[in-house]
ROVEX-719679 format. One record per residue (C-alpha): residue in three letters; z, y, x; residue number from 1. Coordinates in Angstrom, 3 decimals, padded with zeros to 6 digits. Layout:
BEGIN
ALA Z Y X NUM
...
This chain:
BEGIN
UNK -034.294 -017.463 004.512 1
UNK -032.540 -017.462 001.146 2
UNK -032.583 -014.206 -000.823 3
UNK -028.785 -014.187 -000.933 4
UNK -028.728 -014.200 002.863 5
UNK -030.547 -010.873 003.025 6
UNK -028.879 -009.398 -000.079 7
UNK -025.131 -009.830 000.449 8
UNK -022.681 -008.989 -002.307 9
UNK -021.644 -005.342 -002.322 10
UNK -018.013 -004.219 -002.264 11
UNK -018.135 -003.188 -005.939 12
UNK -019.724 -006.477 -006.974 13
UNK -017.127 -008.346 -004.944 14
UNK -014.258 -006.540 -006.658 15
UNK -015.824 -007.164 -010.045 16
UNK -015.712 -010.858 -009.139 17
UNK -012.061 -010.471 -008.018 18
UNK -011.219 -008.826 -011.339 19
UNK -012.997 -011.553 -013.302 20
UNK -010.993 -014.151 -011.399 21
UNK -007.777 -012.365 -012.451 22
UNK -008.979 -012.253 -016.073 23
UNK -009.942 -015.952 -015.900 24
UNK -006.391 -016.749 -014.804 25
UNK -004.992 -014.735 -017.735 26
UNK -007.217 -016.706 -020.082 27
UNK -006.025 -019.942 -018.519 28
UNK -002.346 -019.123 -019.083 29
UNK -002.971 -017.952 -022.651 30
UNK -002.397 -014.219 -022.062 31
UNK -005.997 -013.528 -023.061 32
UNK -008.056 -015.450 -025.612 33
UNK -011.196 -017.097 -024.279 34
UNK -014.651 -015.728 -024.974 35
UNK -013.861 -012.000 -024.872 36
UNK -016.856 -009.754 -024.200 37
UNK -016.379 -008.398 -020.673 38
UNK -019.597 -006.371 -020.496 39
UNK -017.770 -003.057 -021.139 40
UNK -015.390 -003.769 -018.223 41
UNK -016.171 -001.606 -015.189 42
UNK -015.121 -001.325 -011.563 43
UNK -016.015 002.076 -010.163 44
UNK -014.701 004.959 -008.087 45
UNK -012.157 007.071 -009.992 46
UNK -013.365 010.529 -010.958 47
UNK -010.589 012.040 -008.852 48
UNK -010.523 010.507 -005.364 49
UNK -006.812 011.300 -005.097 50
UNK -006.171 008.585 -007.691 51
UNK -007.390 005.819 -005.414 52
UNK -010.469 003.981 -004.216 53
UNK -011.410 001.884 -007.245 54
UNK -010.605 002.067 -010.954 55
UNK -011.034 -000.380 -013.800 56
UNK -010.861 -000.011 -017.561 57
UNK -010.299 -003.759 -018.098 58
UNK -006.975 -003.446 -019.912 59
UNK -008.252 -000.585 -022.061 60
UNK -011.321 -002.400 -023.398 61
UNK -009.842 -005.908 -023.664 62
UNK -006.437 -005.126 -025.201 63
UNK -007.619 -004.478 -028.769 64
UNK -009.796 -007.620 -029.149 65
UNK -006.981 -009.572 -027.448 66
UNK -004.441 -008.165 -029.897 67
UNK -002.149 -006.790 -027.222 68
UNK -000.921 -003.478 -025.794 69
UNK -003.191 -001.927 -023.091 70
UNK -000.337 -001.078 -020.709 71
UNK 001.263 -004.484 -021.151 72
UNK -002.064 -006.139 -020.326 73
UNK -002.593 -003.720 -017.418 74
UNK 000.706 -004.804 -015.870 75
UNK -000.458 -008.415 -015.764 76
UNK -003.877 -007.442 -014.368 77
UNK -002.166 -005.335 -011.689 78
UNK -000.008 -008.300 -010.689 79
UNK -003.152 -010.350 -010.100 80
UNK -004.892 -007.593 -008.153 81
UNK -001.890 -007.031 -005.876 82
UNK -002.198 -010.637 -004.733 83
UNK -005.523 -009.775 -003.060 84
UNK -005.403 -009.145 000.686 85
UNK -007.835 -006.208 000.327 86
UNK -005.649 -004.325 -002.175 87
UNK -002.934 -002.067 -000.769 88
UNK -001.710 -000.779 -004.141 89
UNK -002.613 -000.945 -007.824 90
UNK -001.153 001.451 -010.378 91
UNK -001.442 002.019 -014.114 92
UNK -002.573 005.466 -015.215 93
UNK -002.457 006.962 -018.700 94
UNK -002.778 004.509 -021.558 95
UNK -003.884 001.614 -019.364 96
UNK -006.410 002.497 -016.678 97
UNK -005.828 000.780 -013.340 98
UNK -006.329 002.572 -010.036 99
UNK -006.482 000.619 -006.777 100
UNK -006.200 001.634 -003.151 101
UNK -007.806 -000.684 -000.658 102
UNK -006.502 -001.366 002.815 103
UNK -007.957 000.490 005.786 104
UNK -009.027 -002.900 007.126 105
UNK -011.237 -003.351 004.051 106
UNK -013.101 -000.119 004.742 107
UNK -013.465 -000.928 008.424 108
UNK -014.934 -004.293 007.444 109
UNK -017.360 -002.520 005.106 110
UNK -018.545 -000.319 007.969 111
UNK -019.150 -003.448 010.020 112
UNK -021.097 -004.873 007.058 113
UNK -023.333 -001.790 006.959 114
UNK -024.258 -002.442 010.587 115
UNK -024.698 -006.174 010.073 116
UNK -026.901 -005.825 007.011 117
UNK -028.760 -002.803 008.432 118
UNK -031.953 -002.147 006.421 119
UNK -030.849 -004.684 003.778 120
UNK -027.620 -002.828 002.961 121
UNK -027.976 -001.707 -000.627 122
UNK -030.451 -004.411 -001.614 123
UNK -029.482 -006.909 -004.302 124
UNK -030.846 -009.645 -006.533 125
UNK -029.725 -008.119 -009.837 126
UNK -033.373 -007.919 -010.935 127
UNK -033.460 -011.727 -010.709 128
UNK -037.200 -011.816 -010.067 129
UNK -038.030 -010.274 -013.465 130
UNK -041.562 -008.800 -013.312 131
UNK -041.876 -005.087 -014.072 132
UNK -045.204 -003.316 -014.469 133
UNK -044.918 000.336 -013.456 134
UNK -047.962 002.354 -014.474 135
UNK -048.114 005.819 -012.954 136
UNK -050.514 008.645 -012.126 137
UNK -053.422 007.290 -014.250 138
UNK -055.171 010.665 -014.015 139
UNK -058.629 011.045 -015.535 140
UNK -061.200 010.191 -012.824 141
UNK -062.811 013.603 -013.004 142
UNK -061.635 015.238 -009.781 143
UNK -059.147 015.208 -006.919 144
UNK -055.410 014.836 -007.393 145
UNK -053.711 018.128 -008.162 146
UNK -050.055 019.131 -008.198 147
UNK -049.872 018.423 -011.908 148
UNK -050.183 014.743 -010.974 149
UNK -047.907 014.848 -007.941 150
UNK -044.478 014.599 -009.501 151
UNK -045.334 011.619 -011.700 152
UNK -046.963 009.910 -008.731 153
UNK -043.851 010.258 -006.574 154
UNK -041.407 009.344 -009.350 155
UNK -043.436 006.257 -010.263 156
UNK -043.821 005.101 -006.677 157
UNK -040.151 005.644 -005.811 158
UNK -039.113 003.850 -008.998 159
UNK -041.301 000.874 -008.108 160
UNK -039.710 000.686 -004.644 161
UNK -036.252 001.003 -006.158 162
UNK -036.887 -001.879 -008.568 163
UNK -038.123 -004.058 -005.712 164
UNK -034.926 -003.290 -003.800 165
UNK -032.813 -004.812 -006.575 166
UNK -034.861 -007.983 -006.801 167
UNK -037.588 -007.257 -009.333 168
UNK -041.163 -008.326 -008.812 169
UNK -043.129 -005.111 -009.303 170
UNK -046.744 -004.482 -010.264 171
UNK -047.901 -000.955 -009.422 172
UNK -050.724 -000.103 -011.802 173
UNK -053.192 002.745 -012.308 174
UNK -055.098 002.980 -015.610 175
UNK -058.563 004.479 -015.158 176
UNK -059.490 006.469 -018.272 177
UNK -063.232 005.932 -017.847 178
UNK -064.274 005.376 -021.467 179
UNK -063.773 008.819 -022.986 180
UNK -065.935 011.884 -023.375 181
UNK -064.486 013.432 -020.205 182
UNK -066.445 010.984 -018.003 183
UNK -069.670 011.916 -019.757 184
UNK -068.854 015.541 -018.880 185
UNK -068.304 014.359 -015.307 186
UNK -071.730 012.685 -015.271 187
UNK -073.411 015.861 -016.541 188
UNK -071.537 017.914 -013.936 189
UNK -072.712 015.518 -011.222 190
UNK -076.281 015.864 -012.497 191
UNK -076.092 019.615 -011.957 192
UNK -074.936 019.059 -008.354 193
UNK -077.669 016.425 -007.931 194
UNK -080.324 018.961 -008.882 195
UNK -078.670 021.497 -006.615 196
UNK -078.802 019.035 -003.704 197
UNK -082.552 018.718 -004.250 198
UNK -083.009 022.481 -003.786 199
UNK -082.753 023.793 -007.337 200
UNK -080.880 027.075 -007.839 201
UNK -078.462 025.981 -010.560 202
UNK -076.608 029.322 -010.687 203
UNK -073.151 029.281 -012.247 204
UNK -071.936 025.913 -013.447 205
UNK -072.433 025.845 -017.255 206
UNK -069.387 026.327 -019.455 207
UNK -067.734 023.039 -020.351 208
UNK -068.680 021.245 -017.135 209
UNK -066.479 020.679 -014.078 210
UNK -067.085 023.597 -011.662 211
UNK -065.277 022.314 -008.553 212
UNK -067.070 022.024 -005.226 213
UNK -065.699 018.475 -004.885 214
UNK -068.769 017.277 -006.831 215
UNK -071.194 018.697 -004.226 216
UNK -070.979 015.544 -002.020 217
UNK -071.500 013.387 -005.114 218
UNK -074.671 015.296 -005.945 219
UNK -075.915 014.919 -002.361 220
UNK -075.266 011.181 -002.392 221
UNK -077.155 010.793 -005.679 222
UNK -080.050 012.850 -004.304 223
UNK -080.191 010.731 -001.154 224
UNK -080.216 007.496 -003.190 225
UNK -082.535 008.405 -006.071 226
UNK -084.612 011.329 -004.843 227
UNK -086.003 013.419 -007.710 228
UNK -086.272 010.463 -010.130 229
UNK -083.772 011.901 -012.601 230
UNK -084.331 015.638 -012.206 231
UNK -086.354 016.012 -015.385 232
UNK -085.558 012.655 -016.969 233
UNK -083.867 012.591 -020.384 234
UNK -080.084 012.255 -020.307 235
UNK -080.274 008.775 -021.800 236
UNK -081.996 007.585 -018.609 237
UNK -079.304 008.676 -016.196 238
UNK -076.017 009.290 -018.060 239
UNK -074.522 005.787 -017.660 240
UNK -075.718 005.502 -014.042 241
UNK -074.397 008.918 -013.018 242
UNK -071.153 008.270 -014.873 243
UNK -070.614 005.008 -012.990 244
UNK -071.437 006.549 -009.619 245
UNK -069.360 009.680 -010.214 246
UNK -066.292 007.759 -011.444 247
UNK -066.482 005.487 -008.387 248
UNK -066.656 008.537 -006.099 249
UNK -063.744 010.212 -007.894 250
UNK -061.591 007.085 -007.663 251
UNK -062.295 006.857 -003.942 252
UNK -061.180 010.481 -003.625 253
UNK -058.093 009.841 -005.763 254
UNK -057.096 006.810 -003.676 255
UNK -057.415 008.947 -000.558 256
UNK -055.317 011.732 -002.064 257
UNK -052.590 009.289 -003.100 258
UNK -052.631 007.699 000.355 259
UNK -051.630 011.096 001.760 260
UNK -048.380 010.597 -000.151 261
UNK -048.072 006.979 000.983 262
UNK -048.940 005.732 -002.516 263
UNK -050.975 002.574 -003.020 264
UNK -051.412 000.714 -006.313 265
UNK -051.695 -003.044 -006.738 266
UNK -053.930 -002.929 -009.802 267
UNK -056.563 -000.490 -011.069 268
UNK -057.382 -001.241 -014.713 269
UNK -060.517 000.237 -016.264 270
UNK -060.472 001.401 -019.875 271
UNK -064.227 000.837 -020.072 272
UNK -063.869 -002.747 -018.830 273
UNK -060.976 -003.326 -021.224 274
UNK -063.140 -002.313 -024.163 275
UNK -066.183 -004.210 -022.914 276
UNK -064.045 -007.354 -022.717 277
UNK -063.074 -006.997 -026.380 278
UNK -059.368 -006.525 -025.679 279
UNK -058.842 -003.954 -028.478 280
UNK -060.434 -006.338 -030.979 281
UNK -058.166 -009.153 -029.759 282
UNK -055.086 -006.942 -030.173 283
UNK -056.201 -005.904 -033.671 284
UNK -056.733 -009.543 -034.683 285
UNK -053.272 -010.512 -033.415 286
UNK -051.709 -007.667 -035.368 287
UNK -053.645 -008.491 -038.550 288
UNK -052.615 -012.137 -038.252 289
UNK -049.000 -010.949 -038.178 290
UNK -049.504 -008.466 -041.064 291
UNK -048.979 -005.501 -038.762 292
UNK -052.394 -003.892 -039.341 293
UNK -053.811 -003.167 -042.796 294
UNK -056.663 -001.079 -044.206 295
UNK -055.334 002.018 -045.866 296
UNK -055.636 005.763 -046.367 297
UNK -053.383 008.244 -044.606 298
UNK -051.739 011.071 -046.483 299
UNK -053.394 014.472 -046.157 300
UNK -052.166 016.426 -043.123 301
UNK -049.512 018.998 -043.968 302
UNK -050.870 022.458 -044.720 303
UNK -054.422 021.329 -045.562 304
UNK -055.926 021.512 -049.041 305
UNK -057.848 018.605 -050.598 306
UNK -061.092 020.553 -049.980 307
UNK -060.376 020.494 -046.237 308
UNK -059.660 016.785 -046.106 309
UNK -061.472 013.671 -047.208 310
UNK -059.520 010.421 -047.614 311
UNK -061.034 007.659 -045.503 312
UNK -059.916 004.053 -045.360 313
UNK -058.909 003.157 -041.796 314
UNK -057.222 000.224 -040.085 315
UNK -053.578 001.318 -039.821 316
UNK -050.839 -000.117 -037.630 317
UNK -047.464 -000.471 -039.373 318
UNK -045.622 001.636 -036.810 319
UNK -043.085 002.800 -039.428 320
UNK -041.727 -000.746 -039.306 321
UNK -040.650 000.015 -035.729 322
UNK -039.139 003.462 -036.187 323
UNK -042.223 005.721 -036.185 324
UNK -042.496 008.396 -038.892 325
UNK -045.909 007.228 -040.179 326
UNK -048.383 004.390 -039.768 327
UNK -051.093 005.063 -037.180 328
UNK -054.883 004.535 -037.261 329
UNK -056.266 002.346 -034.493 330
UNK -059.924 003.200 -035.235 331
UNK -061.728 006.379 -036.189 332
UNK -063.905 006.711 -039.286 333
UNK -067.003 005.961 -037.147 334
UNK -065.490 002.641 -036.040 335
UNK -064.682 003.701 -032.463 336
UNK -061.189 003.214 -031.117 337
UNK -058.600 005.968 -031.323 338
UNK -056.696 006.793 -028.151 339
UNK -053.773 004.944 -029.658 340
UNK -055.883 001.886 -030.481 341
UNK -057.210 001.652 -026.923 342
UNK -053.741 002.258 -025.397 343
UNK -052.256 -000.385 -027.655 344
UNK -054.727 -002.969 -026.355 345
UNK -054.072 -001.897 -022.777 346
UNK -050.338 -002.414 -023.163 347
UNK -050.975 -005.778 -024.801 348
UNK -052.917 -006.724 -021.661 349
UNK -050.162 -005.526 -019.333 350
UNK -047.531 -007.487 -021.232 351
UNK -049.373 -010.730 -020.451 352
UNK -048.320 -010.545 -016.805 353
UNK -045.021 -008.631 -016.929 354
UNK -041.608 -009.033 -018.538 355
UNK -040.953 -005.298 -018.639 356
UNK -043.223 -002.244 -018.800 357
UNK -042.648 001.296 -017.572 358
UNK -045.063 004.174 -018.180 359
UNK -044.802 007.447 -016.264 360
UNK -046.285 010.153 -018.484 361
UNK -046.566 013.909 -018.457 362
UNK -044.221 015.669 -020.879 363
UNK -047.250 016.801 -022.928 364
UNK -047.562 013.188 -024.156 365
UNK -044.076 013.203 -025.718 366
UNK -045.520 013.121 -029.241 367
UNK -047.153 009.714 -028.718 368
UNK -044.115 007.896 -027.295 369
UNK -042.788 006.513 -030.586 370
UNK -046.091 004.999 -031.673 371
UNK -046.803 003.228 -028.377 372
UNK -043.227 001.960 -028.237 373
UNK -043.721 000.612 -031.751 374
UNK -046.969 -001.079 -030.723 375
UNK -045.429 -002.730 -027.666 376
UNK -042.435 -003.899 -029.720 377
UNK -044.849 -005.461 -032.207 378
UNK -047.274 -007.015 -029.734 379
UNK -044.529 -008.529 -027.574 380
UNK -042.346 -009.434 -030.570 381
UNK -039.557 -007.457 -028.930 382
UNK -039.706 -009.561 -025.772 383
UNK -040.622 -006.839 -023.270 384
UNK -038.381 -003.944 -022.391 385
UNK -040.590 -000.858 -022.464 386
UNK -039.595 002.535 -021.078 387
UNK -041.597 005.745 -021.055 388
UNK -040.468 008.277 -018.461 389
UNK -041.608 011.810 -019.285 390
UNK -042.279 014.070 -016.307 391
UNK -042.072 017.831 -016.599 392
UNK -044.605 020.051 -014.880 393
UNK -044.049 021.624 -011.476 394
UNK -044.479 025.356 -011.043 395
UNK -045.899 026.241 -007.620 396
UNK -044.537 029.390 -005.999 397
UNK -044.918 031.176 -002.708 398
UNK -041.976 033.487 -001.995 399
UNK -041.234 033.510 -005.698 400
UNK -044.779 034.341 -006.809 401
UNK -047.134 031.888 -008.580 402
UNK -049.636 030.263 -006.229 403
UNK -053.304 031.099 -006.770 404
UNK -055.670 028.330 -007.782 405
UNK -057.954 026.498 -005.373 406
UNK -061.613 027.519 -005.292 407
UNK -062.676 024.094 -004.053 408
UNK -060.967 022.343 -006.932 409
UNK -062.220 024.803 -009.518 410
UNK -059.029 025.565 -011.446 411
UNK -056.032 023.938 -009.793 412
UNK -054.112 023.465 -006.547 413
UNK -054.939 020.153 -004.885 414
UNK -052.326 017.681 -003.787 415
UNK -054.134 017.340 -000.454 416
UNK -053.749 021.062 000.253 417
UNK -050.013 020.982 -000.459 418
UNK -049.383 017.850 001.631 419
UNK -051.474 019.372 004.413 420
UNK -049.270 022.462 004.458 421
UNK -045.730 021.077 004.161 422
UNK -046.113 017.333 004.841 423
UNK -045.754 014.123 002.845 424
UNK -041.996 013.750 003.325 425
UNK -041.183 017.243 002.106 426
UNK -043.347 016.791 -000.979 427
UNK -041.902 013.390 -001.851 428
UNK -038.262 014.353 -001.306 429
UNK -038.621 017.612 -003.234 430
UNK -040.175 015.849 -006.229 431
UNK -037.027 013.704 -006.465 432
UNK -034.459 016.502 -006.206 433
UNK -034.311 017.010 -009.963 434
UNK -034.226 014.701 -012.953 435
UNK -037.808 013.919 -013.945 436
UNK -037.580 015.503 -017.400 437
UNK -036.229 018.801 -016.026 438
UNK -038.499 021.716 -015.110 439
UNK -039.078 022.175 -011.374 440
UNK -040.144 025.018 -009.105 441
UNK -041.843 024.125 -005.830 442
UNK -041.607 027.167 -003.571 443
UNK -043.541 026.677 -000.334 444
UNK -041.058 028.828 001.576 445
UNK -037.895 027.173 000.241 446
UNK -038.954 023.537 000.690 447
UNK -039.288 024.015 004.453 448
UNK -036.299 026.350 004.822 449
UNK -033.727 025.313 007.454 450
UNK -030.767 025.731 005.122 451
UNK -028.094 023.608 003.480 452
UNK -029.508 024.890 000.179 453
UNK -032.649 022.866 000.923 454
UNK -031.729 019.187 000.388 455
UNK -034.824 017.997 002.272 456
UNK -033.674 019.777 005.416 457
UNK -029.976 019.051 004.843 458
UNK -030.397 015.267 004.669 459
UNK -032.953 015.099 007.480 460
UNK -030.715 017.293 009.651 461
UNK -027.802 014.889 009.138 462
UNK -029.943 012.001 010.382 463
UNK -031.271 014.019 013.310 464
UNK -027.706 014.987 014.287 465
UNK -026.685 011.328 014.265 466
UNK -029.705 010.397 016.372 467
UNK -028.805 013.098 018.895 468
UNK -025.336 011.604 019.460 469
UNK -026.623 008.457 021.095 470
UNK -028.914 010.480 023.333 471
UNK -026.081 012.796 024.367 472
UNK -023.747 009.906 025.192 473
UNK -026.465 008.251 027.259 474
UNK -027.289 011.483 029.089 475
UNK -023.600 011.920 029.912 476
UNK -023.580 008.455 031.460 477
UNK -020.621 007.325 029.360 478
UNK -019.618 003.676 029.617 479
UNK -018.528 002.790 026.107 480
UNK -016.409 -000.234 025.181 481
UNK -017.030 -002.336 022.060 482
UNK -016.080 -000.289 018.981 483
UNK -012.395 -000.502 018.065 484
UNK -012.483 000.577 014.415 485
UNK -008.704 001.028 014.306 486
UNK -009.477 004.322 016.082 487
UNK -010.981 005.656 012.848 488
UNK -008.630 007.820 010.807 489
UNK -008.539 009.159 007.267 490
UNK -011.478 011.571 007.595 491
UNK -013.666 008.845 009.064 492
UNK -012.706 006.255 006.448 493
UNK -013.484 008.751 003.677 494
UNK -017.033 008.756 005.001 495
UNK -017.100 004.969 004.863 496
UNK -015.872 005.035 001.263 497
UNK -018.791 007.236 000.246 498
UNK -021.243 005.140 002.261 499
UNK -019.958 002.001 000.510 500
UNK -021.067 003.442 -002.842 501
UNK -024.722 003.199 -001.802 502
UNK -025.383 -000.316 -003.213 503
UNK -023.775 000.703 -006.494 504
UNK -025.883 003.877 -006.645 505
UNK -029.048 001.859 -006.002 506
UNK -028.249 -000.627 -008.763 507
UNK -027.375 002.164 -011.203 508
UNK -030.522 004.135 -010.396 509
UNK -032.693 001.040 -010.881 510
UNK -031.036 000.130 -014.159 511
UNK -031.396 003.683 -015.511 512
UNK -034.936 004.006 -014.076 513
UNK -033.874 007.239 -012.325 514
UNK -034.898 007.415 -008.644 515
UNK -033.647 011.004 -008.357 516
UNK -030.113 009.568 -008.169 517
UNK -030.868 008.442 -004.611 518
UNK -031.717 012.011 -003.558 519
UNK -028.528 013.314 -005.192 520
UNK -026.417 010.691 -003.418 521
UNK -028.002 011.362 -000.014 522
UNK -027.336 015.069 -000.408 523
UNK -023.661 014.315 -001.151 524
UNK -023.428 011.949 001.829 525
UNK -025.061 014.502 004.130 526
UNK -022.624 017.171 002.902 527
UNK -019.574 015.030 003.708 528
UNK -021.043 014.035 007.076 529
UNK -021.778 017.652 008.048 530
UNK -018.241 018.583 006.982 531
UNK -016.801 015.870 009.230 532
UNK -019.036 016.958 012.104 533
UNK -017.972 020.581 011.707 534
UNK -014.298 019.669 012.143 535
UNK -015.093 019.580 015.839 536
UNK -016.012 023.251 015.838 537
UNK -012.356 024.226 015.412 538
UNK -010.702 021.136 016.893 539
UNK -012.265 019.698 020.084 540
UNK -010.358 016.433 019.540 541
UNK -012.236 015.932 016.257 542
UNK -015.638 015.829 017.978 543
UNK -017.630 012.621 018.006 544
UNK -018.168 012.517 021.754 545
UNK -014.956 012.841 023.774 546
UNK -015.714 012.554 027.485 547
UNK -012.117 011.605 028.281 548
UNK -011.764 009.088 025.429 549
UNK -014.539 006.458 025.490 550
UNK -012.742 004.192 022.987 551
UNK -012.578 006.838 020.240 552
UNK -016.103 007.969 021.084 553
UNK -017.374 004.409 020.657 554
UNK -015.712 004.059 017.241 555
UNK -017.025 007.420 016.013 556
UNK -020.528 006.654 017.259 557
UNK -020.362 003.353 015.384 558
UNK -019.392 005.231 012.228 559
UNK -022.139 007.811 012.726 560
UNK -024.781 005.149 013.205 561
UNK -023.565 003.468 010.011 562
UNK -024.023 006.710 008.085 563
UNK -027.437 007.087 009.690 564
UNK -028.342 003.615 008.465 565
UNK -027.425 004.542 004.894 566
UNK -029.524 007.704 005.104 567
UNK -032.500 005.714 006.435 568
UNK -032.132 003.137 003.683 569
UNK -031.971 005.812 001.000 570
UNK -034.930 007.736 002.401 571
UNK -036.934 004.494 002.582 572
UNK -036.407 004.030 -001.158 573
UNK -037.814 007.522 -001.649 574
UNK -040.770 006.831 000.648 575
UNK -039.550 009.416 003.163 576
UNK -039.293 008.939 006.920 577
UNK -035.964 009.681 008.649 578
UNK -036.372 012.298 011.390 579
UNK -034.651 011.835 014.727 580
UNK -035.320 015.421 015.822 581
UNK -035.802 018.642 013.888 582
UNK -038.669 020.860 014.943 583
């Protein structure tokens, strides 16, 4: 099956094509010069719904380069739009904006399209098969996932799904930081638990090591495999072995924790393997060959006297050439790689298999964004679009009070504990209810509250209500005719108009790399649906199921199921299941 067959053109894309056809005709008759830049031209819902269904700025943005008056140009554009069967009216507003109202038949046809396209409604091919590498989570392999990792994990995974929905090929990647000093600390911590497993009273875990009980099974496994071989052996005999075994055990735990959220990566890249393969050296050579790395001395850090600082010649990357405020060392004075040097090589590796790169980072890494963006710009010669999405921390609360730390984990609340208490869907939806770079509170009581103030409940309740309608009609034994959509009035068609924005919202969210837009849209759609449903509380004739009017019931059920389809499609992008019943 061709991709276009499963990704039909959305209403907004179709009207953009209609508008371009009108503009083409104006070029052909000499009204407009050829070759004008149409990228700033938009077709979108007007800010005030009372102004119409669609609005375009075409006359406003094209008039000046065309050397004409915006309103005069708008009049000719309007004449072309009015020739379309789908357009009921087109009017000029202000200095030259054009507002259109579409026929009721157009909206009824769009509702039919939602049903016909079903799970594919909202998908598109705008990504054109461009490969995007999305790297997210990438937590140090020193323990289980905690809630500090959760938000970035969900944002990254939802973003990857969103990009796939618009036609990108996506690589989901996890970078294992297994070459730093923290994994040596992990190995030493595992050695303590190994001795403990062999019967030694180790007392309190020494300061500076990882105290969590999650390393107890690792120690037992090491004891079972090696007996007392390494109890009294020098560290040099067991450090690499214990590090390898402990990292493998931690990554198995991490994969299991992420699976609780429905998250699975395509690629796990090891920093240790990257360095062993000489990738940093290869990146340095490429940069030197292009005069982007030189040996130099950095200026003394601000606030330090010459006695506190010794100038050392280091290999420096010319990051100032790409907008950074200073050049950056890629090696330390002892010859080992800086964090930046290793990250630079890692991104060079990623860019070999992807056209675009996205990193999901904690907000505490904000200070390193410019330098890695400079490195990627240099190494890809500007070819690869590279975005860094910064994720703010989540504050855990219970009835407004901070949540106590987990004893098992040592000093944090585990992701597994939170998912076990409130469920995967609640966690995932909640993590997408705010823009990623905004602070978030996760209150255990509020995220499961049955209230319209809780968007998780509000959206799921809308879907459950829709699911209940079919059951109620069946239980009543109603014989329903084929849907006659002419039975749908203004209130119903307003719902369709909002539903029809879904493909546009998906494309916009993917382009902006902002999956939270899907959650915002679903909350708006649920609000309008609940408002329509509640009309029946005061007016029995406004109810969906009318026992004495099967024809209207059939049409309203058809509408409801269409809205339900949009909710399911949106929740699927978020990695959240749509409930058919509320507990």
